[in-house]
C-alpha positions as a Markdown table, in Angstrom:
| # | Residue | x | y | z |
|---|---|---|---|---|
| 1 | Met | 61.4 | 129.3 | 34.8 |
| 2 | Ala | 59.5 | 131.9 | 32.8 |
| 3 | Gly | 62.5 | 132.8 | 30.7 |
| 4 | Pro | 63.3 | 129.3 | 29.3 |
| 5 | Val | 59.5 | 128.7 | 28.8 |
| 6 | Lys | 59.2 | 131.9 | 26.8 |
| 7 | Arg | 62.3 | 131.0 | 24.7 |
| 8 | Met | 60.9 | 127.5 | 24.1 |
| 9 | Ala | 57.5 | 128.8 | 23.1 |
| 10 | Ala | 59.1 | 131.3 | 20.7 |
| 11 | Ala | 61.3 | 128.6 | 19.2 |
| 12 | Gly | 58.2 | 126.5 | 18.6 |
| 13 | Ala | 56.0 | 129.3 | 17.3 |
| 14 | Leu | 57.4 | 129.4 | 13.8 |
| 15 | Pro | 57.3 | 125.7 | 13.1 |
| 16 | Leu | 53.7 | 125.6 | 14.4 |
| 17 | Arg | 52.6 | 128.5 | 12.3 |
| 18 | Thr | 54.3 | 126.9 | 9.2 |
| 19 | Phe | 52.4 | 123.7 | 10.1 |
| 20 | Leu | 49.1 | 125.5 | 10.3 |
| 21 | Gln | 49.7 | 127.3 | 7.0 |
| 22 | Ala | 50.5 | 124.0 | 5.2 |
| 23 | Glu | 47.5 | 122.4 | 6.7 |
| 24 | Ser | 45.3 | 125.3 | 5.6 |
| 25 | Ala | 46.5 | 125.2 | 2.0 |
| 26 | Gly | 46.6 | 121.4 | 2.0 |
| 27 | Gly | 42.9 | 121.4 | 3.1 |
| 28 | Ile | 42.0 | 123.3 | -0.1 |
| 29 | Val | 43.9 | 120.8 | -2.3 |
| 30 | Leu | 42.3 | 118.0 | -0.4 |
| 31 | Val | 38.8 | 119.3 | -1.2 |
| 32 | Ile | 39.8 | 119.6 | -4.9 |
| 33 | Ala | 41.1 | 116.0 | -4.9 |
| 34 | Ala | 37.9 | 114.7 | -3.3 |
| 35 | Ala | 35.7 | 116.6 | -5.7 |
| 36 | Ser | 37.7 | 115.3 | -8.6 |
| 37 | Ala | 37.3 | 111.7 | -7.3 |
| 38 | Leu | 33.5 | 112.1 | -7.1 |
| 39 | Val | 33.4 | 113.6 | -10.6 |
| 40 | Trp | 35.6 | 110.8 | -12.0 |
| 41 | Ala | 33.6 | 108.0 | -10.3 |
| 42 | Asn | 30.3 | 109.4 | -11.6 |
| 43 | Ser | 31.4 | 110.3 | -15.2 |
| 44 | Pro | 31.3 | 108.2 | -18.4 |
| 45 | Ala | 34.9 | 107.2 | -17.4 |
| 46 | Ala | 33.7 | 105.7 | -14.1 |
| 47 | Asp | 34.8 | 102.1 | -15.1 |
| 48 | Gly | 38.3 | 103.5 | -15.6 |
| 49 | Tyr | 38.3 | 104.9 | -12.1 |
| 50 | Ala | 37.6 | 101.5 | -10.6 |
| 51 | Gln | 40.1 | 99.7 | -12.9 |
| 52 | Phe | 42.9 | 102.2 | -12.3 |
| 53 | Trp | 42.8 | 101.8 | -8.5 |
| 54 | Gln | 42.3 | 98.0 | -8.7 |
| 55 | Gln | 45.4 | 97.3 | -10.8 |
| 56 | Lys | 47.8 | 95.0 | -9.1 |
| 57 | Ile | 51.4 | 96.1 | -8.2 |
| 58 | Thr | 54.1 | 93.8 | -6.9 |
| 59 | Leu | 57.0 | 95.1 | -4.9 |
| 60 | Gly | 60.1 | 92.9 | -4.3 |
| 61 | Gly | 60.8 | 89.5 | -5.8 |
| 62 | Gly | 60.5 | 85.8 | -4.9 |
| 63 | Gln | 59.6 | 85.0 | -1.3 |
| 64 | Ala | 60.0 | 88.6 | -0.4 |
| 65 | Ser | 57.5 | 89.9 | -2.9 |
| 66 | Val | 54.2 | 91.6 | -1.9 |
| 67 | Thr | 51.3 | 92.1 | -4.2 |
| 68 | His | 48.4 | 94.5 | -3.6 |
| 69 | Asp | 46.2 | 96.7 | -5.7 |
| 70 | Leu | 47.1 | 100.4 | -6.2 |
| 71 | Arg | 44.5 | 101.6 | -3.7 |
| 72 | His | 45.9 | 99.3 | -1.0 |
| 73 | Trp | 49.4 | 100.5 | -1.6 |
| 74 | Val | 48.2 | 104.1 | -1.2 |
| 75 | Asn | 46.4 | 103.3 | 2.0 |
| 76 | Asp | 49.1 | 101.0 | 3.5 |
| 77 | Gly | 52.2 | 102.6 | 1.9 |
| 78 | Leu | 51.8 | 106.3 | 1.2 |
| 79 | Met | 49.6 | 106.9 | 4.3 |
| 80 | Val | 52.5 | 105.7 | 6.5 |
| 81 | Ile | 54.2 | 109.0 | 5.7 |
| 82 | Phe | 51.0 | 110.9 | 6.6 |
| 83 | Phe | 50.9 | 109.2 | 10.0 |
| 84 | Phe | 54.6 | 109.8 | 10.4 |
| 85 | Val | 53.9 | 113.5 | 10.1 |
| 86 | Ile | 51.1 | 113.1 | 12.7 |
| 87 | Gly | 53.6 | 111.4 | 15.0 |
| 88 | Leu | 56.1 | 114.3 | 14.5 |
| 89 | Glu | 53.4 | 116.8 | 15.5 |
| 90 | Ile | 52.2 | 114.8 | 18.4 |
| 91 | Lys | 55.8 | 114.6 | 19.7 |
| 92 | Arg | 56.3 | 118.4 | 19.2 |
| 93 | Glu | 53.1 | 119.2 | 21.1 |
| 94 | Leu | 53.9 | 116.8 | 24.0 |
| 95 | Val | 57.5 | 118.1 | 24.4 |
| 96 | Val | 57.5 | 121.8 | 23.5 |
| 97 | Gly | 54.0 | 122.6 | 22.4 |
| 98 | Glu | 50.5 | 123.2 | 23.7 |
| 99 | Leu | 50.2 | 119.7 | 25.3 |
| 100 | Arg | 53.4 | 119.9 | 27.4 |
| 101 | Asp | 51.7 | 121.6 | 30.3 |
| 102 | Arg | 49.0 | 119.7 | 32.2 |
| 103 | Arg | 46.6 | 122.6 | 32.6 |
| 104 | Ala | 47.0 | 123.7 | 29.0 |
| 105 | Ala | 46.6 | 120.2 | 27.8 |
| 106 | Ala | 43.7 | 119.2 | 30.1 |
| 107 | Leu | 40.9 | 121.0 | 28.2 |
| 108 | Pro | 41.7 | 119.9 | 24.6 |
| 109 | Ala | 42.4 | 116.4 | 25.9 |
| 110 | Leu | 39.1 | 116.1 | 27.7 |
| 111 | Ala | 37.3 | 117.7 | 24.7 |
| 112 | Ala | 38.9 | 115.2 | 22.4 |
| 113 | Val | 37.9 | 112.2 | 24.6 |
| 114 | Gly | 34.3 | 113.5 | 24.5 |
| 115 | Gly | 34.5 | 114.0 | 20.8 |
| 116 | Val | 35.7 | 110.4 | 20.3 |
| 117 | Val | 33.5 | 108.5 | 22.8 |
| 118 | Leu | 30.1 | 110.2 | 22.1 |
| 119 | Pro | 30.2 | 109.9 | 18.2 |
| 120 | Ala | 31.0 | 106.1 | 18.6 |
| 121 | Leu | 28.1 | 105.7 | 21.1 |
| 122 | Val | 25.8 | 107.6 | 18.8 |
| 123 | Tyr | 26.9 | 105.4 | 15.8 |
| 124 | Val | 26.2 | 102.2 | 17.8 |
| 125 | Ala | 22.9 | 103.5 | 19.0 |
| 126 | Val | 21.7 | 104.1 | 15.4 |
| 127 | Val | 23.2 | 101.1 | 13.7 |
| 128 | Gly | 23.1 | 98.5 | 16.5 |
| 129 | Gly | 25.1 | 95.3 | 16.0 |
| 130 | Gly | 25.8 | 93.1 | 13.0 |
| 131 | Glu | 28.5 | 93.8 | 10.3 |
| 132 | Ala | 27.6 | 97.5 | 10.1 |
| 133 | Gly | 28.4 | 97.8 | 13.8 |
| 134 | Arg | 32.1 | 97.3 | 13.0 |
| 135 | Gly | 32.2 | 100.9 | 11.7 |
| 136 | Trp | 31.8 | 102.5 | 15.1 |
| 137 | Gly | 35.3 | 104.0 | 14.8 |
| 138 | Ile | 34.4 | 105.9 | 11.6 |
| 139 | Pro | 32.8 | 109.0 | 13.3 |
| 140 | Met | 35.6 | 109.4 | 15.9 |
| 141 | Ala | 38.1 | 111.2 | 13.6 |
| 142 | Thr | 38.6 | 114.9 | 12.9 |
| 143 | Asp | 40.4 | 115.9 | 9.6 |
| 144 | Ile | 43.0 | 118.4 | 10.7 |
| 145 | Ala | 43.8 | 119.7 | 7.2 |
| 146 | Phe | 40.2 | 120.1 | 6.1 |
| 147 | Ala | 39.1 | 121.8 | 9.4 |
| 148 | Ile | 42.2 | 124.1 | 9.6 |
| 149 | Gly | 41.6 | 125.0 | 5.9 |
| 150 | Ile | 38.1 | 126.2 | 6.8 |
| 151 | Leu | 39.5 | 128.3 | 9.7 |
| 152 | Ala | 42.0 | 129.8 | 7.3 |
| 153 | Leu | 39.3 | 130.9 | 4.9 |
| 154 | Leu | 37.5 | 132.6 | 7.7 |
| 155 | Gly | 40.5 | 134.9 | 8.3 |
| 156 | Arg | 40.0 | 137.3 | 11.2 |
| 157 | His | 36.7 | 135.6 | 12.1 |
| 158 | Ala | 38.6 | 132.8 | 13.7 |
| 159 | Ser | 41.3 | 133.6 | 16.4 |
| 160 | Met | 44.7 | 131.9 | 16.5 |
| 161 | Gly | 43.5 | 130.5 | 19.9 |
| 162 | Ala | 40.6 | 128.7 | 18.1 |
| 163 | Lys | 43.1 | 127.3 | 15.6 |
| 164 | Leu | 45.4 | 126.1 | 18.4 |
| 165 | Phe | 42.5 | 124.6 | 20.3 |
| 166 | Leu | 41.2 | 122.7 | 17.3 |
| 167 | Leu | 44.7 | 121.5 | 16.4 |
| 168 | Ser | 45.3 | 120.3 | 20.0 |
| 169 | Val | 41.9 | 118.5 | 20.1 |
| 170 | Ala | 42.6 | 116.9 | 16.7 |
| 171 | Ile | 46.0 | 115.7 | 17.8 |
| 172 | Val | 44.6 | 114.0 | 20.9 |
| 173 | Asp | 41.8 | 112.7 | 18.7 |
| 174 | Asp | 44.5 | 111.2 | 16.4 |
| 175 | Ile | 46.2 | 109.6 | 19.3 |
| 176 | Leu | 43.0 | 107.9 | 20.4 |
| 177 | Ala | 42.1 | 106.9 | 16.8 |
| 178 | Ile | 45.5 | 105.4 | 16.3 |
| 179 | Gly | 45.0 | 103.3 | 19.5 |
| 180 | Val | 41.5 | 102.2 | 18.2 |
| 181 | Ile | 43.0 | 101.1 | 14.8 |
| 182 | Ala | 45.8 | 99.2 | 16.6 |
| 183 | Ile | 43.5 | 97.4 | 19.1 |
| 184 | Phe | 40.2 | 97.0 | 17.3 |
| 185 | Tyr | 41.0 | 96.9 | 13.6 |
| 186 | Thr | 43.8 | 94.4 | 13.6 |
| 187 | Asp | 42.4 | 90.9 | 12.8 |
| 188 | Arg | 45.5 | 88.8 | 13.5 |
| 189 | Val | 49.1 | 89.3 | 14.6 |
| 190 | Asn | 52.2 | 87.5 | 13.4 |
| 191 | Leu | 54.5 | 87.6 | 16.4 |
| 192 | Trp | 57.6 | 86.9 | 14.3 |
| 193 | Trp | 57.0 | 89.9 | 12.1 |
| 194 | Met | 56.1 | 92.0 | 15.2 |
| 195 | Ala | 59.4 | 91.0 | 16.7 |
| 196 | Ala | 61.2 | 92.1 | 13.5 |
| 197 | Ala | 59.4 | 95.5 | 13.7 |
| 198 | Ala | 60.4 | 95.8 | 17.4 |
| 199 | Ala | 64.0 | 95.1 | 16.4 |
| 200 | Gly | 63.9 | 97.9 | 13.8 |
| 201 | Leu | 62.5 | 100.3 | 16.4 |
| 202 | Leu | 65.4 | 99.3 | 18.8 |
| 203 | Val | 67.8 | 100.1 | 16.0 |
| 204 | Val | 66.2 | 103.5 | 15.6 |
| 205 | Ala | 66.4 | 104.1 | 19.4 |
| 206 | Gly | 70.0 | 103.0 | 19.5 |
| 207 | Met | 70.9 | 105.4 | 16.7 |
| 208 | Arg | 69.2 | 108.2 | 18.7 |
| 209 | Arg | 71.2 | 107.2 | 21.7 |
| 210 | Phe | 74.4 | 107.7 | 19.7 |
| 211 | Ala | 73.2 | 111.1 | 18.5 |
| 212 | Val | 72.9 | 110.1 | 14.8 |
| 213 | Ser | 71.2 | 113.3 | 13.4 |
| 214 | Ser | 71.0 | 112.6 | 9.6 |
| 215 | Pro | 67.5 | 111.5 | 8.7 |
| 216 | Trp | 68.8 | 109.5 | 5.8 |
| 217 | Ala | 70.6 | 107.2 | 8.2 |
| 218 | Tyr | 67.3 | 106.1 | 9.6 |
| 219 | Val | 65.6 | 105.3 | 6.3 |
| 220 | Pro | 66.7 | 101.6 | 6.1 |
| 221 | Ala | 65.5 | 100.9 | 9.6 |
| 222 | Gly | 62.3 | 102.8 | 9.0 |
| 223 | Val | 61.6 | 100.7 | 5.8 |
| 224 | Leu | 62.2 | 97.6 | 7.9 |
| 225 | Val | 59.8 | 98.7 | 10.6 |
| 226 | Trp | 57.2 | 99.5 | 8.0 |
| 227 | Phe | 57.5 | 96.2 | 6.0 |
| 228 | Ala | 57.6 | 94.1 | 9.2 |
| 229 | Thr | 54.5 | 95.9 | 10.6 |
| 230 | Leu | 52.7 | 95.5 | 7.2 |
| 231 | Glu | 53.4 | 91.7 | 7.3 |
| 232 | Ser | 52.6 | 91.3 | 11.0 |
| 233 | Gly | 48.9 | 92.0 | 10.6 |
| 234 | Val | 49.0 | 95.3 | 12.6 |
| 235 | His | 48.2 | 98.2 | 10.3 |
| 236 | Ala | 51.4 | 99.5 | 8.7 |
| 237 | Thr | 50.5 | 103.2 | 9.3 |
| 238 | Leu | 51.2 | 102.6 | 13.0 |
| 239 | Ala | 54.8 | 102.2 | 12.1 |
| 240 | Gly | 54.8 | 105.8 | 10.8 |
| 241 | Val | 53.3 | 107.1 | 14.1 |
| 242 | Thr | 55.8 | 105.2 | 16.2 |
| 243 | Leu | 58.8 | 106.4 | 14.1 |
| 244 | Gly | 57.5 | 110.0 | 14.4 |
| 245 | Leu | 57.2 | 109.7 | 18.2 |
| 246 | Leu | 60.8 | 108.4 | 18.4 |
| 247 | Thr | 62.1 | 111.5 | 16.6 |
| 248 | Pro | 63.8 | 113.9 | 19.1 |
| 249 | Ala | 61.9 | 117.2 | 19.6 |
| 250 | Arg | 65.0 | 118.9 | 20.9 |
| 251 | Pro | 68.3 | 119.5 | 18.9 |
| 252 | Val | 70.7 | 116.6 | 18.4 |
| 253 | Ala | 74.3 | 117.4 | 17.7 |
| 254 | Gly | 73.2 | 121.0 | 17.1 |
| 255 | Arg | 70.6 | 119.9 | 14.5 |
| 256 | Asn | 66.8 | 120.3 | 15.0 |
| 257 | Val | 65.9 | 116.9 | 13.5 |
| 258 | Leu | 62.1 | 117.1 | 14.0 |
| 259 | Asp | 61.8 | 120.6 | 12.5 |
| 260 | Asp | 64.0 | 119.6 | 9.5 |
| 261 | Leu | 61.9 | 116.5 | 8.9 |
| 262 | Glu | 58.6 | 118.3 | 9.2 |
| 263 | Arg | 59.7 | 121.1 | 7.0 |
| 264 | Ser | 60.7 | 118.7 | 4.2 |
| 265 | Ile | 58.0 | 116.0 | 4.5 |
| 266 | His | 54.9 | 117.8 | 5.7 |
| 267 | Pro | 54.4 | 119.7 | 2.4 |
| 268 | Val | 54.8 | 116.4 | 0.5 |
| 269 | Ser | 52.2 | 114.8 | 2.8 |
| 270 | Ala | 49.7 | 117.8 | 2.6 |
| 271 | Phe | 50.0 | 118.6 | -1.1 |
| 272 | Leu | 50.7 | 115.2 | -2.7 |
| 273 | Leu | 50.0 | 112.2 | -0.5 |
| 274 | Ile | 46.7 | 113.2 | 1.1 |
| 275 | Pro | 45.2 | 114.4 | -2.2 |
| 276 | Ile | 46.2 | 111.0 | -3.8 |
| 277 | Phe | 44.5 | 109.3 | -0.8 |
| 278 | Ala | 41.4 | 111.3 | -1.4 |
| 279 | Leu | 41.5 | 110.7 | -5.1 |
| 280 | Ala | 41.7 | 106.9 | -4.4 |
| 281 | Asn | 39.1 | 106.7 | -1.7 |
| 282 | Ala | 36.5 | 109.5 | -2.1 |
| 283 | Gly | 35.2 | 108.3 | -5.5 |
| 284 | Val | 31.7 | 107.0 | -4.6 |
| 285 | Asp | 29.4 | 106.0 | -7.4 |
| 286 | Leu | 26.2 | 107.9 | -6.8 |
| 287 | Arg | 24.4 | 107.0 | -10.0 |
| 288 | Gly | 21.3 | 104.8 | -10.5 |
| 289 | Gly | 19.7 | 105.7 | -7.2 |
| 290 | Ala | 22.7 | 104.8 | -5.1 |
| 291 | Leu | 22.6 | 108.1 | -3.2 |
| 292 | Ala | 18.9 | 107.7 | -2.3 |
| 293 | Asp | 19.6 | 104.1 | -1.3 |
| 294 | Ala | 22.4 | 105.2 | 0.9 |
| 295 | Phe | 20.3 | 107.7 | 2.7 |
| 296 | Gly | 17.7 | 105.0 | 3.3 |
| 297 | Gln | 20.3 | 103.0 | 5.3 |
| 298 | Pro | 20.9 | 103.4 | 9.1 |
| 299 | Leu | 24.7 | 103.2 | 8.6 |
| 300 | Thr | 24.8 | 106.4 | 6.5 |
| 301 | Trp | 22.8 | 108.3 | 9.2 |
| 302 | Ala | 24.9 | 106.8 | 12.0 |
| 303 | Val | 28.0 | 108.3 | 10.4 |
| 304 | Ile | 26.3 | 111.7 | 9.8 |
| 305 | Ile | 24.7 | 112.0 | 13.2 |
| 306 | Gly | 27.8 | 110.7 | 14.9 |
| 307 | Leu | 30.1 | 113.2 | 13.2 |
| 308 | Leu | 27.7 | 116.1 | 13.6 |
| 309 | Leu | 25.8 | 115.7 | 16.8 |
| 310 | Gly | 28.4 | 113.5 | 18.5 |
| 311 | Lys | 31.3 | 115.9 | 17.8 |
| 312 | Ile | 29.3 | 119.1 | 18.7 |
| 313 | Val | 28.0 | 117.7 | 22.0 |
| 314 | Gly | 31.1 | 115.6 | 22.7 |
| 315 | Ile | 33.7 | 118.4 | 22.1 |
| 316 | Gly | 31.6 | 121.5 | 22.9 |
| 317 | Gly | 29.7 | 120.0 | 25.9 |
| 318 | Val | 32.8 | 118.5 | 27.6 |
| 319 | Thr | 34.6 | 121.8 | 27.0 |
| 320 | Tyr | 31.9 | 123.9 | 28.7 |
| 321 | Leu | 31.6 | 121.4 | 31.6 |
| 322 | Ala | 35.4 | 121.2 | 32.1 |
| 323 | Arg | 35.7 | 125.0 | 32.2 |
| 324 | Arg | 32.8 | 125.2 | 34.7 |
| 325 | Leu | 34.6 | 122.7 | 36.9 |
| 326 | Gly | 37.9 | 124.5 | 36.6 |
| 327 | Trp | 39.7 | 121.6 | 34.9 |
| 328 | Gly | 41.3 | 123.7 | 32.2 |
| 329 | Ala | 41.2 | 127.0 | 30.2 |
| 330 | Leu | 40.9 | 128.1 | 26.6 |
| 331 | Pro | 43.9 | 129.6 | 24.8 |
| 332 | Ala | 44.3 | 133.2 | 25.9 |
| 333 | Asp | 42.8 | 134.8 | 22.8 |
| 334 | Met | 40.0 | 132.3 | 22.1 |
| 335 | His | 36.4 | 133.6 | 22.8 |
| 336 | His | 34.1 | 131.1 | 24.6 |
| 337 | Arg | 31.5 | 131.7 | 21.8 |
| 338 | Glu | 34.0 | 130.1 | 19.4 |
| 339 | Ile | 33.7 | 126.8 | 21.2 |
| 340 | Phe | 30.7 | 125.3 | 19.3 |
| 341 | Gly | 32.0 | 126.6 | 16.0 |
| 342 | Val | 35.2 | 124.8 | 16.5 |
| 343 | Ser | 33.4 | 121.7 | 17.8 |
| 344 | Thr | 31.2 | 121.6 | 14.7 |
| 345 | Leu | 34.3 | 121.7 | 12.5 |
| 346 | Gly | 35.5 | 118.7 | 14.5 |
| 347 | Gly | 32.7 | 116.8 | 12.6 |
| 348 | Ile | 34.8 | 117.0 | 9.4 |
| 349 | Gly | 36.1 | 113.5 | 9.7 |
| 350 | Phe | 37.3 | 113.1 | 6.1 |
| 351 | Thr | 40.7 | 111.5 | 5.8 |
| 352 | Val | 40.9 | 109.2 | 8.9 |
| 353 | Ser | 37.2 | 108.4 | 8.7 |
| 354 | Leu | 37.7 | 107.1 | 5.1 |
| 355 | Phe | 40.8 | 105.3 | 6.3 |
| 356 | Ile | 38.9 | 103.5 | 9.1 |
| 357 | Thr | 36.0 | 102.7 | 6.6 |
| 358 | Asp | 38.5 | 100.7 | 4.5 |
| 359 | Leu | 39.6 | 98.8 | 7.6 |
| 360 | Ala | 36.1 | 98.2 | 9.0 |
| 361 | Phe | 34.3 | 96.8 | 6.0 |
| 362 | Thr | 34.8 | 94.5 | 3.0 |
| 363 | Asp | 31.3 | 94.8 | 1.7 |
| 364 | Ala | 31.1 | 97.3 | -1.1 |
| 365 | Ala | 27.6 | 98.4 | -0.2 |
| 366 | Leu | 28.6 | 99.2 | 3.4 |
| 367 | Ile | 31.7 | 101.0 | 2.2 |
| 368 | Gly | 29.6 | 103.1 | -0.1 |
| 369 | Gln | 27.1 | 104.0 | 2.6 |
| 370 | Ala | 29.8 | 105.0 | 5.0 |
| 371 | Lys | 31.5 | 107.2 | 2.4 |
| 372 | Val | 28.2 | 108.9 | 1.6 |
| 373 | Gly | 27.8 | 109.6 | 5.3 |
| 374 | Ile | 31.4 | 110.9 | 5.7 |
| 375 | Leu | 31.2 | 113.2 | 2.7 |
| 376 | Ser | 27.7 | 114.5 | 3.7 |
| 377 | Ala | 28.7 | 115.1 | 7.3 |
| 378 | Ser | 32.0 | 116.7 | 6.4 |
| 379 | Val | 30.3 | 119.2 | 4.0 |
| 380 | Leu | 27.6 | 120.0 | 6.6 |
| 381 | Ala | 30.1 | 120.4 | 9.4 |
| 382 | Ala | 32.2 | 122.7 | 7.3 |
| 383 | Leu | 29.3 | 124.9 | 6.4 |
| 384 | Ala | 27.7 | 125.0 | 9.9 |
| 385 | Gly | 31.0 | 125.5 | 11.6 |
| 386 | Ala | 31.9 | 128.4 | 9.4 |
| 387 | Met | 28.5 | 130.0 | 10.0 |
| 388 | Leu | 28.8 | 129.7 | 13.8 |
| 389 | Leu | 32.3 | 131.2 | 13.7 |
| 390 | Leu | 31.2 | 134.0 | 11.5 |
| 391 | Thr | 28.7 | 135.1 | 14.1 |
| 392 | Ala | 31.0 | 134.6 | 17.1 |
| 393 | Pro | 33.5 | 137.3 | 18.3 |
| 394 | Ala | 37.0 | 136.1 | 17.7 |
| 395 | Gly | 40.2 | 136.8 | 19.7 |
| 396 | Thr | 38.8 | 138.2 | 23.0 |
| 397 | Gly | 37.3 | 137.2 | 26.3 |
| 398 | Ser | 38.7 | 133.9 | 27.4 |
| 399 | Thr | 40.4 | 133.1 | 30.6 |
| 400 | Pro | 44.1 | 132.4 | 29.8 |
| 401 | Ala | 45.7 | 129.2 | 30.8 |
| 402 | Ser | 48.2 | 129.2 | 33.6 |
| 403 | Pro | 51.8 | 129.6 | 32.4 |
| 404 | Pro | 53.2 | 126.3 | 31.2 |
| 405 | His | 55.9 | 124.6 | 33.1 |
| 406 | Asp | 58.1 | 122.3 | 31.0 |
| 407 | Lys | 59.0 | 119.4 | 33.3 |
| 408 | Arg | 59.9 | 116.9 | 30.6 |
| 409 | Pro | 63.6 | 115.9 | 30.9 |
| 410 | Gly | 63.7 | 113.9 | 27.7 |
| 411 | Asn | 63.2 | 114.7 | 24.0 |
């Protein structure tokens, strides 16, 4: 069994390394885009920022036309591709990656659960109920690109094991966040449109069954699934995740479809789509005492404390407890003193946290407070996580996980 496992691991190593490299560079571009949005929203051209993203755009015609503002199209349209890439990486990790083996997956999975549940509880404890309470999902998320970008800047001070552990935690975190979006941030569901989306997914599954390997053949069905999901009331980005999960992780007709898709789409997502999302959503007007007002509101502090304290204790505490109980092991070259540095970087909740903010609130004041909390916590988490990792020995001293056993028959 060891031979096939080693060959599988070797086959997946290059795509994973490419993924991490794109996330690292994409994280830097993401920071630049977010900073640009803040400068634009607080400059003499601030009115132009609001007007630009609020301009209406109509797609289609007649009864089939859909009209939304530009920011909405970014969040419900372009972000579908981002979530499709997440779906692809989730599929890879579950079938041929770090999460394919129960023992290897146990520790990051448990850590991710702790890093999702505790921040939400902290948020609710600080805010209480009311309209602000709807934002409890905001501090649950970890921004993979931003966090991996910080690890890349640290170079040898962060081991490859730390990067793999953070990536695994963030992927499980994404799975949980996607479930939360689907269940708790969907107001109404149109069953006819849901049936149309399901029909589109069945078409995709049927094409897979007949070993159709050209990605372009799936585009019409994918567009149908996206549009039907958008009209159903369930957030359209879930269509992207579902389509990603349906992509085969093993070769079809001699073609590695998942690798080909990720190689072509991931750079577009990392270097174009996510920066556009940041540019559209990170522009918070901090003039006229707005920043001081935000820090005087419990919602802002609920997000900050949830992302910082909640993630550190949730991810780090659960990781230490699980290791003491023998429920999992760190990657072979990750030092145990890297745990809290990585856990702190988990408090960078930028992209998905901003995304959930847009779903949770309609009140501009609450949206502004949440965004101030997200931006503040993300900066603090990046700085604190980097400092902790700079003082921790990297690449030595952890107990390796047991050899993985790939028991998944499907793809």
